[in-house]
C-alpha positions as CSV (number, residue, x, y, z in Angstrom):
1,M,-8.3,48.5,-100.0
2,R,-6.6,46.4,-97.4
3,D,-4.0,45.4,-100.0
4,H,-3.4,49.0,-100.7
5,D,-3.0,49.8,-97.0
6,A,-0.6,46.9,-96.7
7,D,1.5,48.2,-99.6
8,I,1.7,51.6,-97.9
9,D,2.7,50.1,-94.6
10,S,5.4,48.0,-96.4
11,M,6.7,51.1,-98.2
12,S,6.8,53.0,-94.9
13,T,8.7,50.3,-93.2
14,T,11.2,50.2,-96.1
15,W,11.7,53.9,-96.0
16,I,12.2,53.8,-92.2
17,S,14.8,51.0,-92.6
18,F,16.5,53.0,-95.3
19,A,16.5,56.1,-93.2
20,D,18.0,54.2,-90.2
21,L,20.7,52.8,-92.6
22,M,21.6,56.3,-93.9
23,T,21.6,57.6,-90.3
24,G,24.0,54.8,-89.3
25,L,26.2,55.4,-92.3
26,L,26.3,59.2,-91.6
27,G,27.2,58.5,-88.0
28,A,30.0,56.2,-89.0
29,F,31.3,58.7,-91.5
30,V,31.3,61.4,-88.9
31,L,33.2,59.2,-86.5
32,L,35.7,58.3,-89.2
33,L,36.1,62.0,-90.1
34,V,36.6,62.9,-86.4
35,A,39.2,60.1,-86.1
36,V,41.1,61.3,-89.2
37,M,41.1,64.9,-88.0
38,A,42.4,63.8,-84.6
39,A,45.1,61.8,-86.2
40,Q,46.1,64.7,-88.5
41,L,46.2,67.1,-85.5
42,D,48.4,64.6,-83.6
43,M,50.7,64.2,-86.5
44,A,50.9,68.0,-86.9
45,S,51.7,68.3,-83.2
46,Q,54.4,65.6,-83.4
47,L,55.9,67.3,-86.4
48,E,55.9,70.7,-84.7
49,N,57.6,69.2,-81.6
50,E,60.2,67.5,-83.8
51,V,60.9,70.8,-85.7
52,E,61.2,72.6,-82.3
53,K,63.7,70.0,-81.0
54,R,65.8,70.3,-84.2
55,Q,65.8,74.1,-83.9
56,V,66.9,73.8,-80.2
57,A,69.6,71.4,-81.2
58,E,70.8,73.6,-84.0
59,Q,70.8,76.7,-81.7
60,K,72.8,74.7,-79.1
61,R,75.3,73.7,-81.8
62,L,75.7,77.3,-83.0
63,S,76.1,78.6,-79.5
64,L,78.8,76.0,-78.8
65,E,80.6,76.9,-82.0
66,Q,80.6,80.5,-81.2
67,A,81.8,79.9,-77.6
68,L,84.6,77.7,-78.8
69,A,85.5,79.5,-82.0
70,A,89.2,80.0,-81.1
71,P,90.2,76.4,-80.1
72,L,88.1,75.0,-83.0
73,A,89.9,77.2,-85.5
74,S,93.3,76.1,-84.1
75,G,92.3,72.4,-84.5
76,R,93.0,71.6,-80.9
77,I,89.4,70.4,-80.3
78,T,86.6,69.0,-82.5
79,L,82.9,69.5,-82.2
80,N,80.6,66.8,-83.4
81,N,76.9,66.6,-82.5
82,G,77.5,68.7,-79.5
83,R,80.4,66.6,-78.2
84,I,83.7,68.4,-77.7
85,G,86.6,66.0,-78.5
86,I,90.2,66.3,-77.4
87,S,92.8,63.9,-78.6
88,G,94.3,61.8,-75.8
89,K,97.9,62.4,-77.0
90,L,97.3,66.1,-76.5
91,L,96.4,65.6,-72.9
92,F,98.3,62.5,-71.7
93,R,101.2,60.3,-72.4
94,F,100.5,56.7,-73.4
95,N,98.9,54.7,-70.6
96,S,99.1,57.7,-68.2
97,D,96.4,59.8,-66.5
98,Q,98.8,62.7,-65.7
99,L,98.0,65.8,-67.7
100,E,100.7,67.2,-70.1
101,P,101.4,70.9,-69.7
102,E,100.0,71.6,-73.2
103,G,96.8,69.7,-72.2
104,R,96.4,71.7,-69.0
105,Q,96.8,75.0,-70.9
106,L,94.1,73.9,-73.4
107,L,91.7,73.0,-70.6
108,K,92.4,76.3,-68.9
109,S,91.4,78.1,-72.1
110,L,88.2,76.2,-72.4
111,V,86.9,77.1,-68.9
112,P,85.7,80.7,-69.6
113,P,83.7,80.0,-72.7
114,L,82.2,76.7,-71.3
115,R,81.4,78.3,-68.0
116,S,79.7,81.2,-69.7
117,Y,77.7,78.8,-71.9
118,L,76.6,76.6,-69.0
119,Q,75.6,79.5,-66.8
120,T,72.7,80.4,-69.1
121,R,71.3,76.8,-69.5
122,E,69.9,74.0,-67.4
123,E,72.8,71.8,-68.5
124,M,75.9,70.1,-67.1
125,L,79.2,69.1,-68.7
126,M,79.8,65.4,-68.9
127,V,83.5,64.6,-69.2
128,S,84.0,61.2,-70.7
129,G,87.2,59.1,-71.0
130,F,87.8,56.6,-73.9
131,T,90.6,54.2,-74.7
132,D,91.5,52.0,-77.7
133,D,90.9,48.2,-77.7
134,K,94.4,47.2,-76.5
135,A,94.5,45.9,-73.0
136,V,96.5,47.8,-70.4
137,S,100.1,46.4,-70.3
138,S,100.8,43.9,-67.6
139,S,103.8,46.0,-66.7
140,N,101.5,48.9,-65.9
141,R,100.3,48.1,-62.4
142,E,98.7,51.5,-61.9
143,F,95.5,50.6,-63.8
144,A,93.6,47.3,-63.7
145,D,92.1,47.7,-67.2
146,N,90.9,50.2,-69.8
147,W,87.9,51.1,-67.7
148,E,90.0,52.3,-64.9
149,L,92.4,54.1,-67.2
150,S,89.5,55.9,-69.0
151,A,87.9,56.8,-65.6
152,Q,91.1,58.2,-64.2
153,R,91.7,60.3,-67.3
154,A,88.1,61.7,-67.1
155,L,88.7,62.5,-63.5
156,S,92.0,64.2,-64.2
157,V,90.3,66.5,-66.8
158,T,87.3,67.1,-64.5
159,R,89.5,68.1,-61.5
160,T,91.7,70.3,-63.7
161,L,88.6,72.2,-65.0
162,I,87.5,72.8,-61.4
163,E,91.0,74.0,-60.5
164,E,90.9,76.4,-63.4
165,G,87.6,78.0,-62.3
166,M,84.8,75.7,-63.4
167,P,82.2,75.3,-60.7
168,S,82.1,71.7,-59.5
169,S,78.3,71.7,-59.8
170,F,78.6,72.2,-63.6
171,L,80.3,68.9,-64.5
172,F,80.7,65.2,-63.8
173,A,83.0,62.4,-65.0
174,A,82.2,59.2,-66.9
175,A,84.2,56.3,-68.2
176,F,83.6,54.3,-71.4
177,G,86.8,52.2,-71.7
178,Q,87.2,50.8,-75.2
179,E,83.5,51.0,-75.9
180,Q,82.0,53.5,-78.4
181,P,85.1,53.9,-80.6
182,L,85.1,56.7,-83.2
183,V,86.6,54.4,-85.8
184,A,87.4,50.7,-86.0
185,N,90.6,49.8,-84.2
186,T,92.3,48.4,-87.3
187,S,95.5,50.5,-87.2
188,E,97.7,52.5,-84.8
189,Q,96.4,55.7,-86.3
190,A,92.8,54.6,-85.7
191,R,93.6,53.6,-82.1
192,A,95.1,57.0,-81.5
193,Q,91.8,58.6,-82.6
194,N,89.9,56.4,-80.2
195,R,92.1,57.4,-77.2
196,R,90.4,60.6,-76.4
197,V,88.4,62.7,-73.9
198,E,85.1,64.2,-74.8
199,M,83.0,66.8,-73.1
200,A,79.3,67.2,-73.8
201,P,76.6,69.4,-72.3
202,V,73.7,67.3,-71.1
203,P,70.4,68.3,-69.4
204,K,70.4,68.5,-65.6
205,A,68.4,65.9,-63.8
206,K,65.1,67.1,-62.6
207,N,64.8,66.8,-58.8
208,A,61.6,64.9,-57.8
209,P,59.4,66.8,-55.3
210,D,59.5,65.4,-51.7
211,A,56.4,63.2,-51.1
212,S,56.4,63.6,-47.3
213,P,54.9,66.5,-45.4
214,G,57.2,69.4,-44.8
215,G,59.4,68.5,-47.7
216,R,61.4,65.9,-45.8
217,T,61.9,62.3,-46.8
218,P,61.2,59.6,-44.3
């Protein structure tokens, strides 16, 4: 009788251990399932955000194309990934930052569509100057190097846009010198492509809220 009771106790202990094991496995499975579902939701959210970003970028490209349809059709400017490109030879003489009359007229024609475009967005226009890889001639004492030449050209374009009606708060100038060429500087034709000015809408910087009482910084 005692042996029989011992067998029953042993079987009960075995079933309890088995039940504990199954409960643990079930808990682990539930945790794994929750983790997989969370990962899938995160991936779906990331995919949705990426699709939204691409849609915004595509809408921005289409809006720019529509605003600049006339100069694009004439071939006087290019539009690549939201960057408006203007050949340097159309704007300036070689190693000069003085705008040519044709260049000024082109910039004047760009002000109305660009101003209209920027007025409806939280964006500014970055005006960037670029040169080829040839150093500024030693006989040209007006510019110390390609950085200065590209900076002065960007400033000339920026100031002209303002003179022709673009609000100064809508744009700023940047210089890249010989950096970021469009093509390798292997020929004069290639160097001519790299001597350019680009204009690109970029997001406005978000102003950080004042931390001190009354909205004043110490």
